A tleap script that builds the chain and sets N, CA, C and O, in Angstrom:
source leaprc.protein.ff14SB
mol = sequence {
  NMET TYR ALA VAL ILE LYS THR GLY GLY LYS
  GLN TYR ARG VAL ALA SER GLY GLU LYS LEU
  LYS ILE GLU THR LEU VAL ALA GLU ILE GLY
  SER GLU ILE VAL ILE ASP GLN VAL LEU MET
  VAL ALA ASP GLY ASP LYS VAL THR LEU GLY
  THR PRO VAL LEU ALA GLY ALA SER VAL LYS
  ALA LYS VAL ILE SER HIE GLY ARG GLY ASP
  LYS VAL ARG ILE PHE LYS MET ARG ARG ARG
  LYS HIE TYR ARG LYS SER GLN GLY HIE ARG
  GLN ASN TYR THR GLU ILE GLU ILE LEU GLY
  ILE ALA CALA
}
set mol.1.N position { 0.853 -1.185 0.000 }
set mol.1.CA position { 0.000 0.000 0.000 }
set mol.1.C position { 0.888 1.233 0.000 }
set mol.1.O position { 1.838 1.333 0.776 }
set mol.2.N position { 0.564 2.171 -0.883 }
set mol.2.CA position { 1.312 3.420 -0.911 }
set mol.2.C position { 0.368 4.582 -1.180 }
set mol.2.O position { -0.776 4.391 -1.592 }
set mol.3.N position { 0.867 5.788 -0.941 }
set mol.3.CA position { 0.065 6.991 -1.135 }
set mol.3.C position { 0.937 8.077 -1.734 }
set mol.3.O position { 2.163 8.031 -1.631 }
set mol.4.N position { 0.302 9.050 -2.357 }
set mol.4.CA position { 0.986 10.239 -2.860 }
set mol.4.C position { 0.481 11.405 -2.024 }
set mol.4.O position { -0.714 11.697 -1.999 }
set mol.5.N position { 1.420 12.075 -1.333 }
set mol.5.CA position { 1.055 13.191 -0.459 }
set mol.5.C position { 1.652 14.474 -1.002 }
set mol.5.O position { 2.574 14.459 -1.817 }
set mol.6.N position { 1.100 15.592 -0.528 }
set mol.6.CA position { 1.609 16.900 -0.918 }
set mol.6.C position { 1.976 17.662 0.344 }
set mol.6.O position { 1.140 17.849 1.229 }
set mol.7.N position { 3.223 18.102 0.426 }
set mol.7.CA position { 3.678 18.906 1.556 }
set mol.7.C position { 4.843 19.775 1.104 }
set mol.7.O position { 5.720 19.317 0.371 }
set mol.8.N position { 4.848 21.009 1.536 }
set mol.8.CA position { 5.925 21.918 1.173 }
set mol.8.C position { 5.964 22.246 -0.307 }
set mol.8.O position { 7.028 22.570 -0.836 }
set mol.9.N position { 4.819 22.168 -0.994 }
set mol.9.CA position { 4.778 22.482 -2.413 }
set mol.9.C position { 5.293 21.375 -3.309 }
set mol.9.O position { 5.428 21.573 -4.516 }
set mol.10.N position { 5.582 20.216 -2.746 }
set mol.10.CA position { 6.098 19.087 -3.524 }
set mol.10.C position { 5.217 17.866 -3.273 }
set mol.10.O position { 4.470 17.812 -2.295 }
set mol.11.N position { 5.317 16.887 -4.173 }
set mol.11.CA position { 4.558 15.660 -4.022 }
set mol.11.C position { 5.520 14.504 -3.780 }
set mol.11.O position { 6.588 14.437 -4.387 }
set mol.12.N position { 5.134 13.596 -2.888 }
set mol.12.CA position { 5.981 12.462 -2.523 }
set mol.12.C position { 5.165 11.178 -2.564 }
set mol.12.O position { 4.005 11.155 -2.154 }
set mol.13.N position { 5.782 10.111 -3.060 }
set mol.13.CA position { 5.174 8.776 -3.019 }
set mol.13.C position { 5.704 8.107 -1.758 }
set mol.13.O position { 6.912 7.919 -1.618 }
set mol.14.N position { 4.816 7.748 -0.841 }
set mol.14.CA position { 5.232 7.211 0.447 }
set mol.14.C position { 4.580 5.861 0.709 }
set mol.14.O position { 3.476 5.586 0.239 }
set mol.15.N position { 5.271 5.038 1.455 }
set mol.15.CA position { 4.746 3.757 1.915 }
set mol.15.C position { 5.081 3.636 3.401 }
set mol.15.O position { 5.968 4.329 3.898 }
set mol.16.N position { 4.391 2.781 4.087 }
set mol.16.CA position { 4.594 2.607 5.516 }
set mol.16.C position { 6.013 2.109 5.803 }
set mol.16.O position { 6.487 1.172 5.161 }
set mol.17.N position { 6.686 2.740 6.769 }
set mol.17.CA position { 8.042 2.356 7.143 }
set mol.17.C position { 9.137 3.131 6.437 }
set mol.17.O position { 10.306 2.999 6.799 }
set mol.18.N position { 8.794 3.942 5.433 }
set mol.18.CA position { 9.803 4.714 4.697 }
set mol.18.C position { 10.242 5.934 5.486 }
set mol.18.O position { 9.493 6.470 6.303 }
set mol.19.N position { 11.476 6.366 5.227 }
set mol.19.CA position { 11.990 7.618 5.765 }
set mol.19.C position { 12.239 8.545 4.585 }
set mol.19.O position { 12.742 8.116 3.546 }
set mol.20.N position { 11.883 9.828 4.746 }
set mol.20.CA position { 12.140 10.776 3.680 }
set mol.20.C position { 12.372 12.164 4.250 }
set mol.20.O position { 11.958 12.480 5.365 }
set mol.21.N position { 13.048 12.984 3.450 }
set mol.21.CA position { 13.351 14.353 3.829 }
set mol.21.C position { 12.411 15.275 3.073 }
set mol.21.O position { 12.337 15.242 1.845 }
set mol.22.N position { 11.693 16.101 3.830 }
set mol.22.CA position { 10.735 17.021 3.245 }
set mol.22.C position { 11.092 18.443 3.669 }
set mol.22.O position { 12.009 18.650 4.464 }
set mol.23.N position { 10.362 19.422 3.133 }
set mol.23.CA position { 10.580 20.804 3.527 }
set mol.23.C position { 10.331 20.954 5.032 }
set mol.23.O position { 9.569 20.183 5.616 }
set mol.24.N position { 10.964 21.931 5.648 }
set mol.24.CA position { 10.917 22.109 7.098 }
set mol.24.C position { 9.490 22.249 7.621 }
set mol.24.O position { 8.694 23.031 7.102 }
set mol.25.N position { 9.189 21.477 8.656 }
set mol.25.CA position { 7.919 21.563 9.361 }
set mol.25.C position { 8.174 22.071 10.775 }
set mol.25.O position { 9.220 21.794 11.360 }
set mol.26.N position { 7.226 22.806 11.315 }
set mol.26.CA position { 7.337 23.280 12.694 }
set mol.26.C position { 6.772 22.197 13.588 }
set mol.26.O position { 5.574 22.176 13.873 }
set mol.27.N position { 7.645 21.286 14.036 }
set mol.27.CA position { 7.242 20.176 14.899 }
set mol.27.C position { 8.449 19.728 15.711 }
set mol.27.O position { 9.587 19.816 15.251 }
set mol.28.N position { 8.191 19.254 16.906 }
set mol.28.CA position { 9.260 18.774 17.779 }
set mol.28.C position { 9.756 17.402 17.313 }
set mol.28.O position { 9.008 16.623 16.722 }
set mol.29.N position { 11.030 17.127 17.592 }
set mol.29.CA position { 11.601 15.820 17.263 }
set mol.29.C position { 10.925 14.763 18.136 }
set mol.29.O position { 10.806 14.934 19.349 }
set mol.30.N position { 10.489 13.683 17.516 }
set mol.30.CA position { 9.808 12.616 18.218 }
set mol.30.C position { 8.292 12.738 18.211 }
set mol.30.O position { 7.593 11.794 18.579 }
set mol.31.N position { 7.776 13.890 17.797 }
set mol.31.CA position { 6.323 14.054 17.782 }
set mol.31.C position { 5.720 13.423 16.527 }
set mol.31.O position { 6.395 13.246 15.513 }
set mol.32.N position { 4.454 13.094 16.621 }
set mol.32.CA position { 3.746 12.516 15.484 }
set mol.32.C position { 2.942 13.605 14.791 }
set mol.32.O position { 2.320 14.446 15.441 }
set mol.33.N position { 2.964 13.577 13.463 }
set mol.33.CA position { 2.211 14.546 12.678 }
set mol.33.C position { 1.255 13.786 11.769 }
set mol.33.O position { 1.471 12.616 11.457 }
set mol.34.N position { 0.202 14.465 11.353 }
set mol.34.CA position { -0.770 13.890 10.428 }
set mol.34.C position { -0.791 14.765 9.184 }
set mol.34.O position { -1.048 15.966 9.263 }
set mol.35.N position { -0.519 14.155 8.033 }
set mol.35.CA position { -0.557 14.861 6.756 }
set mol.35.C position { -1.880 14.503 6.093 }
set mol.35.O position { -2.123 13.349 5.742 }
set mol.36.N position { -2.737 15.521 5.928 }
set mol.36.CA position { -4.073 15.250 5.405 }
set mol.36.C position { -4.228 15.597 3.930 }
set mol.36.O position { -5.308 15.409 3.369 }
set mol.37.N position { -3.183 16.095 3.294 }
set mol.37.CA position { -3.242 16.378 1.858 }
set mol.37.C position { -2.771 15.148 1.093 }
set mol.37.O position { -1.632 15.091 0.630 }
set mol.38.N position { -3.653 14.171 0.965 }
set mol.38.CA position { -3.364 12.926 0.275 }
set mol.38.C position { -4.004 13.000 -1.107 }
set mol.38.O position { -5.216 13.186 -1.220 }
set mol.39.N position { -3.205 12.858 -2.147 }
set mol.39.CA position { -3.693 12.976 -3.516 }
set mol.39.C position { -4.144 11.641 -4.098 }
set mol.39.O position { -5.042 11.601 -4.940 }
set mol.40.N position { -3.520 10.536 -3.649 }
set mol.40.CA position { -3.838 9.229 -4.198 }
set mol.40.C position { -3.474 8.152 -3.188 }
set mol.40.O position { -2.492 8.281 -2.457 }
set mol.41.N position { -4.271 7.088 -3.150 }
set mol.41.CA position { -3.965 5.918 -2.324 }
set mol.41.C position { -4.112 4.693 -3.217 }
set mol.41.O position { -5.123 4.529 -3.900 }
set mol.42.N position { -3.091 3.831 -3.207 }
set mol.42.CA position { -3.124 2.595 -3.992 }
set mol.42.C position { -2.919 1.417 -3.056 }
set mol.42.O position { -1.975 1.396 -2.265 }
set mol.43.N position { -3.814 0.428 -3.151 }
set mol.43.CA position { -3.721 -0.785 -2.363 }
set mol.43.C position { -3.861 -1.960 -3.325 }
set mol.43.O position { -4.966 -2.420 -3.611 }
set mol.44.N position { -2.721 -2.435 -3.818 }
set mol.44.CA position { -2.738 -3.499 -4.820 }
set mol.44.C position { -3.256 -2.955 -6.144 }
set mol.44.O position { -2.685 -2.021 -6.707 }
set mol.45.N position { -4.344 -3.544 -6.637 }
set mol.45.CA position { -4.952 -3.078 -7.887 }
set mol.45.C position { -5.979 -1.974 -7.661 }
set mol.45.O position { -6.417 -1.333 -8.616 }
set mol.46.N position { -6.362 -1.750 -6.421 }
set mol.46.CA position { -7.364 -0.730 -6.110 }
set mol.46.C position { -6.687 0.633 -5.943 }
set mol.46.O position { -5.928 0.842 -4.997 }
set mol.47.N position { -6.966 1.558 -6.865 }
set mol.47.CA position { -6.373 2.896 -6.843 }
set mol.47.C position { -7.488 3.906 -6.639 }
set mol.47.O position { -8.491 3.888 -7.352 }
set mol.48.N position { -7.308 4.794 -5.654 }
set mol.48.CA position { -8.283 5.834 -5.373 }
set mol.48.C position { -7.632 7.189 -5.597 }
set mol.48.O position { -6.618 7.510 -4.978 }
set mol.49.N position { -8.222 7.985 -6.486 }
set mol.49.CA position { -7.702 9.308 -6.814 }
set mol.49.C position { -8.572 10.377 -6.186 }
set mol.49.O position { -9.783 10.201 -6.048 }
set mol.50.N position { -7.955 11.484 -5.807 }
set mol.50.CA position { -8.680 12.612 -5.255 }
set mol.50.C position { -8.891 13.683 -6.304 }
set mol.50.O position { -8.274 13.656 -7.369 }
set mol.51.N position { -9.773 14.634 -5.993 }
set mol.51.CA position { -10.019 15.746 -6.907 }
set mol.51.C position { -9.956 17.065 -6.158 }
set mol.51.O position { -11.038 17.578 -5.872 }
set mol.52.N position { -8.885 17.659 -5.816 }
set mol.52.CA position { -7.513 17.175 -5.940 }
set mol.52.C position { -7.055 16.318 -4.762 }
set mol.52.O position { -6.102 15.552 -4.901 }
set mol.53.N position { -7.727 16.432 -3.581 }
set mol.53.CA position { -7.310 15.613 -2.435 }
set mol.53.C position { -8.426 14.650 -2.053 }
set mol.53.O position { -9.598 14.893 -2.340 }
set mol.54.N position { -8.047 13.559 -1.406 }
set mol.54.CA position { -9.011 12.562 -0.940 }
set mol.54.C position { -9.596 13.008 0.398 }
set mol.54.O position { -8.863 13.328 1.333 }
set mol.55.N position { -10.906 13.024 0.474 }
set mol.55.CA position { -11.571 13.390 1.726 }
set mol.55.C position { -11.466 12.229 2.712 }
set mol.55.O position { -11.781 11.088 2.372 }
set mol.56.N position { -11.029 12.520 3.911 }
set mol.56.CA position { -10.936 11.496 4.951 }
set mol.56.C position { -9.654 10.692 4.958 }
set mol.56.O position { -9.426 9.921 5.891 }
set mol.57.N position { -8.808 10.844 3.952 }
set mol.57.CA position { -7.543 10.103 3.903 }
set mol.57.C position { -6.462 10.900 4.622 }
set mol.57.O position { -6.445 12.130 4.577 }
set mol.58.N position { -5.557 10.179 5.287 }
set mol.58.CA position { -4.461 10.846 5.987 }
set mol.58.C position { -3.273 9.907 6.098 }
set mol.58.O position { -3.399 8.688 5.981 }
set mol.59.N position { -2.127 10.510 6.326 }
set mol.59.CA position { -0.882 9.757 6.514 }
set mol.59.C position { -0.295 10.182 7.850 }
set mol.59.O position { -0.115 11.373 8.105 }
set mol.60.N position { 0.001 9.208 8.701 }
set mol.60.CA position { 0.588 9.493 10.010 }
set mol.60.C position { 2.097 9.304 9.917 }
set mol.60.O position { 2.575 8.302 9.386 }
set mol.61.N position { 2.842 10.278 10.438 }
set mol.61.CA position { 4.304 10.234 10.359 }
set mol.61.C position { 4.907 10.689 11.680 }
set mol.61.O position { 4.254 11.356 12.483 }
set mol.62.N position { 6.172 10.313 11.890 }
set mol.62.CA position { 6.905 10.687 13.098 }
set mol.62.C position { 8.121 11.508 12.682 }
set mol.62.O position { 8.842 11.130 11.758 }
set mol.63.N position { 8.349 12.636 13.366 }
set mol.63.CA position { 9.492 13.497 13.058 }
set mol.63.C position { 10.743 12.885 13.675 }
set mol.63.O position { 10.809 12.670 14.885 }
set mol.64.N position { 11.734 12.606 12.829 }
set mol.64.CA position { 12.980 11.994 13.296 }
set mol.64.C position { 14.032 13.059 13.597 }
set mol.64.O position { 14.664 13.028 14.653 }
set mol.65.N position { 14.221 14.007 12.667 }
set mol.65.CA position { 15.246 15.027 12.873 }
set mol.65.C position { 14.999 16.230 11.974 }
set mol.65.O position { 14.200 16.187 11.038 }
set mol.66.N position { 15.709 17.297 12.291 }
set mol.66.CA position { 15.766 18.487 11.447 }
set mol.66.C position { 17.221 18.647 11.028 }
set mol.66.O position { 18.127 18.283 11.777 }
set mol.67.N position { 17.449 19.186 9.842 }
set mol.67.CA position { 18.829 19.362 9.399 }
set mol.67.C position { 18.933 20.274 8.200 }
set mol.67.O position { 17.967 20.919 7.793 }
set mol.68.N position { 20.140 20.311 7.642 }
set mol.68.CA position { 20.400 21.118 6.457 }
set mol.68.C position { 21.064 20.230 5.413 }
set mol.68.O position { 21.930 19.415 5.732 }
set mol.69.N position { 20.649 20.400 4.170 }
set mol.69.CA position { 21.159 19.583 3.080 }
set mol.69.C position { 22.574 19.967 2.680 }
set mol.69.O position { 23.182 20.857 3.274 }
set mol.70.N position { 23.089 19.286 1.667 }
set mol.70.CA position { 24.414 19.579 1.148 }
set mol.70.C position { 24.441 20.954 0.489 }
set mol.70.O position { 23.418 21.452 0.019 }
set mol.71.N position { 25.625 21.557 0.464 }
set mol.71.CA position { 25.766 22.872 -0.132 }
set mol.71.C position { 25.698 22.786 -1.646 }
set mol.71.O position { 26.318 21.925 -2.270 }
set mol.72.N position { 24.929 23.699 -2.219 }
set mol.72.CA position { 24.843 23.829 -3.673 }
set mol.72.C position { 25.579 25.107 -4.042 }
set mol.72.O position { 25.285 26.176 -3.506 }
set mol.73.N position { 26.530 24.998 -4.953 }
set mol.73.CA position { 27.303 26.163 -5.369 }
set mol.73.C position { 26.696 26.780 -6.620 }
set mol.73.O position { 26.374 26.077 -7.578 }
set mol.74.N position { 26.543 28.107 -6.603 }
set mol.74.CA position { 26.040 28.846 -7.742 }
set mol.74.C position { 27.153 29.764 -8.212 }
set mol.74.O position { 27.653 30.578 -7.435 }
set mol.75.N position { 27.550 29.645 -9.479 }
set mol.75.CA position { 28.626 30.470 -10.017 }
set mol.75.C position { 28.165 31.066 -11.336 }
set mol.75.O position { 27.812 30.340 -12.266 }
set mol.76.N position { 28.169 32.389 -11.412 }
set mol.76.CA position { 27.777 33.084 -12.629 }
set mol.76.C position { 28.976 33.850 -13.149 }
set mol.76.O position { 29.735 34.439 -12.381 }
set mol.77.N position { 29.137 33.836 -14.463 }
set mol.77.CA position { 30.285 34.518 -15.067 }
set mol.77.C position { 29.923 34.973 -16.473 }
set mol.77.O position { 29.286 34.240 -17.229 }
set mol.78.N position { 30.331 36.181 -16.814 }
set mol.78.CA position { 30.195 36.685 -18.176 }
set mol.78.C position { 31.600 36.844 -18.743 }
set mol.78.O position { 32.395 37.633 -18.232 }
set mol.79.N position { 31.896 36.113 -19.775 }
set mol.79.CA position { 33.247 36.160 -20.316 }
set mol.79.C position { 33.533 37.545 -20.911 }
set mol.79.O position { 32.684 38.176 -21.540 }
set mol.80.N position { 34.729 37.962 -20.685 }
set mol.80.CA position { 35.270 39.235 -21.190 }
set mol.80.C position { 34.578 40.472 -20.612 }
set mol.80.O position { 34.847 41.582 -21.074 }
set mol.81.N position { 33.712 40.321 -19.635 }
set mol.81.CA position { 32.977 41.466 -19.080 }
set mol.81.C position { 33.398 41.779 -17.653 }
set mol.81.O position { 32.854 42.698 -17.040 }
set mol.82.N position { 34.348 41.039 -17.117 }
set mol.82.CA position { 34.858 41.276 -15.770 }
set mol.82.C position { 33.774 41.075 -14.708 }
set mol.82.O position { 33.724 41.806 -13.719 }
set mol.83.N position { 32.902 40.072 -14.922 }
set mol.83.CA position { 31.795 39.815 -14.007 }
set mol.83.C position { 31.867 38.379 -13.518 }
set mol.83.O position { 31.843 37.435 -14.307 }
set mol.84.N position { 31.955 38.233 -12.214 }
set mol.84.CA position { 31.907 36.928 -11.569 }
set mol.84.C position { 31.081 37.055 -10.301 }
set mol.84.O position { 31.197 38.037 -9.566 }
set mol.85.N position { 30.250 36.059 -10.052 }
set mol.85.CA position { 29.434 36.066 -8.851 }
set mol.85.C position { 29.357 34.638 -8.333 }
set mol.85.O position { 29.041 33.718 -9.087 }
set mol.86.N position { 29.643 34.452 -7.055 }
set mol.86.CA position { 29.633 33.130 -6.457 }
set mol.86.C position { 28.716 33.136 -5.239 }
set mol.86.O position { 28.799 34.023 -4.389 }
set mol.87.N position { 27.839 32.131 -5.165 }
set mol.87.CA position { 26.941 32.005 -4.024 }
set mol.87.C position { 26.881 30.548 -3.599 }
set mol.87.O position { 27.283 29.650 -4.339 }
set mol.88.N position { 26.379 30.334 -2.410 }
set mol.88.CA position { 26.141 28.982 -1.925 }
set mol.88.C position { 24.786 28.921 -1.237 }
set mol.88.O position { 24.270 29.940 -0.777 }
set mol.89.N position { 24.209 27.723 -1.167 }
set mol.89.CA position { 22.891 27.572 -0.544 }
set mol.89.C position { 22.784 26.196 0.109 }
set mol.89.O position { 23.207 25.192 -0.465 }
set mol.90.N position { 22.214 26.161 1.315 }
set mol.90.CA position { 21.906 24.903 1.992 }
set mol.90.C position { 20.445 24.941 2.391 }
set mol.90.O position { 20.021 25.829 3.132 }
set mol.91.N position { 19.674 23.981 1.903 }
set mol.91.CA position { 18.240 23.946 2.174 }
set mol.91.C position { 17.958 23.214 3.490 }
set mol.91.O position { 18.523 22.153 3.753 }
set mol.92.N position { 17.088 23.789 4.303 }
set mol.92.CA position { 16.657 23.141 5.541 }
set mol.92.C position { 15.668 22.025 5.224 }
set mol.92.O position { 14.917 22.115 4.253 }
set mol.93.N position { 15.667 20.976 6.037 }
set mol.93.CA position { 14.737 19.872 5.831 }
set mol.93.C position { 14.305 19.282 7.162 }
set mol.93.O position { 14.930 19.510 8.197 }
set mol.94.N position { 13.226 18.522 7.110 }
set mol.94.CA position { 12.749 17.727 8.236 }
set mol.94.C position { 12.693 16.286 7.772 }
set mol.94.O position { 12.093 15.992 6.738 }
set mol.95.N position { 13.312 15.378 8.523 }
set mol.95.CA position { 13.281 13.965 8.169 }
set mol.95.C position { 12.145 13.298 8.941 }
set mol.95.O position { 12.051 13.417 10.163 }
set mol.96.N position { 11.285 12.593 8.203 }
set mol.96.CA position { 10.146 11.930 8.820 }
set mol.96.C position { 10.140 10.454 8.474 }
set mol.96.O position { 10.735 10.025 7.485 }
set mol.97.N position { 9.449 9.680 9.316 }
set mol.97.CA position { 9.230 8.260 9.062 }
set mol.97.C position { 7.732 8.036 8.977 }
set mol.97.O position { 6.985 8.456 9.861 }
set mol.98.N position { 7.290 7.377 7.919 }
set mol.98.CA position { 5.867 7.128 7.710 }
set mol.98.C position { 5.441 5.951 8.596 }
set mol.98.O position { 6.008 4.861 8.513 }
set mol.99.N position { 4.435 6.189 9.445 }
set mol.99.CA position { 3.939 5.161 10.348 }
set mol.99.C position { 2.762 4.399 9.768 }
set mol.99.O position { 2.658 3.186 9.953 }
set mol.100.N position { 1.875 5.090 9.070 }
set mol.100.CA position { 0.702 4.407 8.523 }
set mol.100.C position { -0.081 5.271 7.568 }
set mol.100.O position { 0.024 6.497 7.584 }
set mol.101.N position { -0.875 4.612 6.727 }
set mol.101.CA position { -1.723 5.284 5.758 }
set mol.101.C position { -3.175 4.911 6.062 }
set mol.101.O position { -3.523 3.731 6.109 }
set mol.102.N position { -4.010 5.919 6.265 }
set mol.102.CA position { -5.429 5.679 6.532 }
set mol.102.C position { -6.239 6.183 5.352 }
set mol.102.O position { -6.264 7.384 5.081 }
set mol.103.N position { -6.902 5.275 4.647 }
set mol.103.CA position { -7.712 5.666 3.495 }
set mol.103.C position { -9.132 5.916 3.967 }
set mol.103.O position { -9.998 6.260 3.162 }
savepdb mol mol.pdb
quit
């Protein structure tokens, strides 16, 4: 059984027991959260689609940690124009573990 959820402006395919990194959530480490924006639930051959979300469906997850991703380097240069610009970025994330899917 798996589901497609929407959080932080992105969509994720999740199954029970998986760990994934999502956009930062305001939640304590060890607390349980409920994600109610479920777009699709599939159980074997039975697929249920929402328009756009499924009413009554939810995904229960546990917050494992908060952190920052790897550094991404941004380098811009215009040849022969004496222009160089260098930046770096590290995106914050929340790591969660999926506990269960309720359709």
